N, CA, C and O of each residue as an XYZ file, in Angstrom:
264
protein
N      26.881     43.510     15.379
C      28.284     43.364     15.743
C      28.595     41.913     16.146
O      29.677     41.400     15.862
N      27.629     41.261     16.813
C      27.884     39.893     17.264
C      27.957     38.926     16.090
O      28.747     37.982     16.120
N      27.140     39.146     15.051
C      27.173     38.236     13.912
C      28.520     38.333     13.187
O      29.041     37.330     12.699
N      29.073     39.536     13.120
C      30.375     39.708     12.466
C      31.466     38.987     13.275
O      32.345     38.347     12.699
N      31.405     39.093     14.603
C      32.391     38.403     15.441
C      32.259     36.892     15.284
O      33.256     36.174     15.205
N      31.000     36.415     15.240
C      30.765     34.981     15.084
C      31.299     34.482     13.741
O      31.935     33.431     13.666
N      31.033     35.250     12.684
C      31.508     34.877     11.355
C      33.034     34.878     11.305
O      33.648     33.999     10.701
N      33.632     35.873     11.945
C      35.084     35.992     11.972
C      35.713     34.793     12.693
O      36.695     34.220     12.222
N      35.135     34.425     13.838
C      35.691     33.302     14.586
C      35.492     31.984     13.821
O      36.360     31.112     13.858
N      34.356     31.837     13.134
C      34.117     30.638     12.334
C      35.128     30.544     11.196
O      35.652     29.465     10.919
N      35.405     31.664     10.537
C      36.393     31.667      9.464
C      37.776     31.326     10.008
O      38.535     30.590      9.378
N      38.097     31.866     11.183
C      39.391     31.587     11.802
C      39.536     30.097     12.105
O      40.573     29.500     11.818
N      38.491     29.496     12.688
C      38.544     28.067     13.000
C      38.582     27.227     11.726
O      39.261     26.200     11.684
N      37.865     27.649     10.693
C      37.870     26.910      9.426
C      39.267     26.925      8.804
O      39.743     25.903      8.310
N      39.917     28.086      8.832
C      41.279     28.193      8.295
C      42.238     27.332      9.104
O      43.125     26.687      8.545
N      42.063     27.324     10.407
C      42.914     26.517     11.281
C      42.739     25.023     10.984
O      43.721     24.284     10.912
N      41.510     24.589     10.816
C      41.240     23.180     10.517
C      41.838     22.793      9.165
O      42.433     21.724      9.031
N      41.681     23.660      8.166
C      42.241     23.365      6.843
C      43.760     23.297      6.908
O      44.378     22.437      6.281
N      44.364     24.213      7.675
C      45.825     24.229      7.820
C      46.315     22.948      8.489
O      47.284     22.339      8.036
N      45.650     22.542      9.558
C      46.050     21.313     10.256
C      45.834     20.086      9.378
O      46.653     19.166      9.386
N      44.740     20.065      8.623
C      44.473     18.928      7.743
C      45.541     18.822      6.654
O      46.003     17.725      6.342
N      45.933     19.956      6.077
C      46.968     19.919      5.038
C      48.314     19.508      5.633
O      49.081     18.789      4.992
N      48.601     19.958      6.848
C      49.849     19.573      7.515
C      49.876     18.067      7.761
O      50.891     17.413      7.521
N      48.755     17.517      8.241
C      48.683     16.069      8.482
C      48.778     15.290      7.173
O      49.385     14.220      7.127
N      48.175     15.831      6.102
C      48.221     15.161      4.803
C      49.660     15.074      4.310
O      50.095     14.029      3.827
N      50.401     16.182      4.435
C      51.805     16.198      4.011
C      52.625     15.247      4.875
O      53.483     14.521      4.373
N      52.355     15.259      6.171
C      53.081     14.388      7.093
C      52.826     12.920      6.771
O      53.751     12.109      6.793
N      51.572     12.574      6.472
C      51.256     11.197      6.146
C      51.873     10.803      4.804
O      52.299      9.661      4.633
N      51.923     11.717      3.872
C      52.580     11.431      2.596
C      54.054     11.170      2.783
O      54.608     10.266      2.158
N      54.707     11.956      3.643
C      56.130     11.752      3.928
C      56.344     10.415      4.619
O      57.288      9.691      4.302
N      55.466     10.086      5.567
C      55.581      8.812      6.279
C      55.392      7.648      5.313
O      56.096      6.641      5.399
N      54.437      7.790      4.390
C      54.195      6.716      3.422
C      55.421      6.518      2.539
O      55.795      5.384      2.240
N      56.051      7.623      2.118
C      57.245      7.494      1.290
C      58.373      6.833      2.060
O      59.068      5.974      1.516
N      58.570      7.219      3.324
C      59.669      6.631      4.084
C      59.401      5.169      4.392
O      60.345      4.399      4.567
N      58.126      4.765      4.462
C      57.825      3.354      4.697
C      57.928      2.547      3.421
O      58.226      1.353      3.467
N      57.685      3.184      2.269
C      57.725      2.452      0.996
C      59.164      2.168      0.586
O      59.442      1.123     -0.002
N      60.093      3.092      0.888
C      61.476      2.946      0.435
C      62.127      1.651      0.943
O      62.750      0.960      0.137
N      62.022      1.277      2.234
C      62.639      0.017      2.661
C      62.071     -1.205      1.956
O      62.802     -2.160      1.691
N      60.762     -1.188      1.644
C      60.179     -2.319      0.928
C      60.753     -2.416     -0.482
O      60.991     -3.514     -0.985
N      60.976     -1.263     -1.121
C      61.569     -1.284     -2.459
C      62.996     -1.815     -2.393
O      63.420     -2.578     -3.261
N      63.743     -1.406     -1.352
C      65.120     -1.880     -1.202
C      65.128     -3.392     -0.970
O      65.948     -4.108     -1.545
N      64.207     -3.875     -0.122
C      64.136     -5.321      0.133
C      63.810     -6.085     -1.143
O      64.380     -7.146     -1.400
N      62.893     -5.544     -1.941
C      62.525     -6.210     -3.192
C      63.725     -6.247     -4.137
O      63.968     -7.253     -4.804
N      64.474     -5.140     -4.188
C      65.644     -5.090     -5.057
C      66.704     -6.093     -4.588
O      67.323     -6.772     -5.407
N      66.914     -6.187     -3.258
C      67.891     -7.142     -2.732
C      67.464     -8.575     -3.025
O      68.302     -9.420     -3.339
N      66.166     -8.854     -2.925
C      65.668    -10.186     -3.242
C      65.915    -10.505     -4.716
O      66.268    -11.631     -5.064
N      65.727     -9.503     -5.580
C      65.973     -9.694     -7.014
C      67.450     -9.981     -7.263
O      67.796    -10.837     -8.076
N      68.331     -9.245     -6.542
C      69.771     -9.455     -6.706
C      70.153    -10.866     -6.237
O      70.972    -11.534     -6.869
N      69.558    -11.311     -5.134
C      69.876    -12.652     -4.633
C      69.440    -13.733     -5.613
O      70.134    -14.734     -5.788
N      68.292    -13.532     -6.252
C      67.792    -14.548     -7.174
C      68.614    -14.590     -8.457
O      68.932    -15.666     -8.962
N      68.958    -13.406     -8.983
C      69.675    -13.350    -10.258
C      70.909    -12.458    -10.100
O      70.924    -11.344    -10.623
N      71.937    -12.919     -9.395
C      73.099    -12.048     -9.170
C      73.900    -11.783    -10.434
O      74.373    -10.667    -10.646
N      74.057    -12.798    -11.275
C      74.923    -12.617    -12.444
C      74.305    -11.614    -13.422
O      75.012    -10.772    -13.976
N      72.990    -11.703    -13.634
C      72.337    -10.764    -14.551
C      72.456     -9.339    -14.044
O      72.734     -8.415    -14.808
N      72.240     -9.170    -12.725
C      72.266     -7.823    -12.161
C      73.657     -7.214    -12.276
O      73.803     -6.061    -12.682
N      74.684     -7.995    -11.914
C      76.034     -7.429    -11.942
C      76.544     -7.279    -13.362
O      77.374     -6.409    -13.625
N      76.067     -8.108    -14.289
C      76.433     -7.910    -15.691
C      75.849     -6.611    -16.225
O      76.477     -5.908    -17.016
N      74.626     -6.303    -15.774
C      74.019     -5.057    -16.248
C      74.696     -3.842    -15.609
O      74.682     -2.753    -16.181
N      75.288     -4.026    -14.425
C      75.975     -2.911    -13.756
C      77.386     -2.704    -14.284
O      77.893     -1.582    -14.271
N      78.028     -3.773    -14.748
C      79.447     -3.670    -15.099
C      79.629     -2.736    -16.294
O      78.847     -2.742    -17.244
N      80.687     -1.935    -16.209
C      80.962     -0.954    -17.268
C      81.627     -1.650    -18.453
O      81.268     -1.412    -19.606
N      82.603     -2.513    -18.154
C      83.326     -3.219    -19.218
C      82.644     -4.548    -19.489
O      82.990     -5.571    -18.898
N      81.673     -4.518    -20.388
C      80.985     -5.760    -20.738
C      81.838     -6.532    -21.735
O      82.377     -5.969    -22.687
N      81.944     -7.805    -21.498
C      82.733     -8.644    -22.404
C      81.897     -8.963    -23.637
O      80.769     -9.444    -23.529
N      82.449     -8.695    -24.781
C      81.730     -9.012    -26.015
C      81.972    -10.468    -26.373
O      83.094    -10.967    -26.300
N      80.886    -11.143    -26.766
C      81.010    -12.580    -27.091
C      81.428    -12.768    -28.531
O      81.582    -13.901    -28.986
């Protein structure tokens, strides 16, 4: 009877550890995404500052034909 209780408690703790590890993995993935987005925005703004005319020409709907 004691071996069954020991096995049961070990399985319970193993499931708990796996659950917490997966929760932390998802949380870290979300944190990584939220940290990456501002860097992408900064890079895009830097690109716009360097080449404003090209960027706004590509955005404009009514492109002037030469």
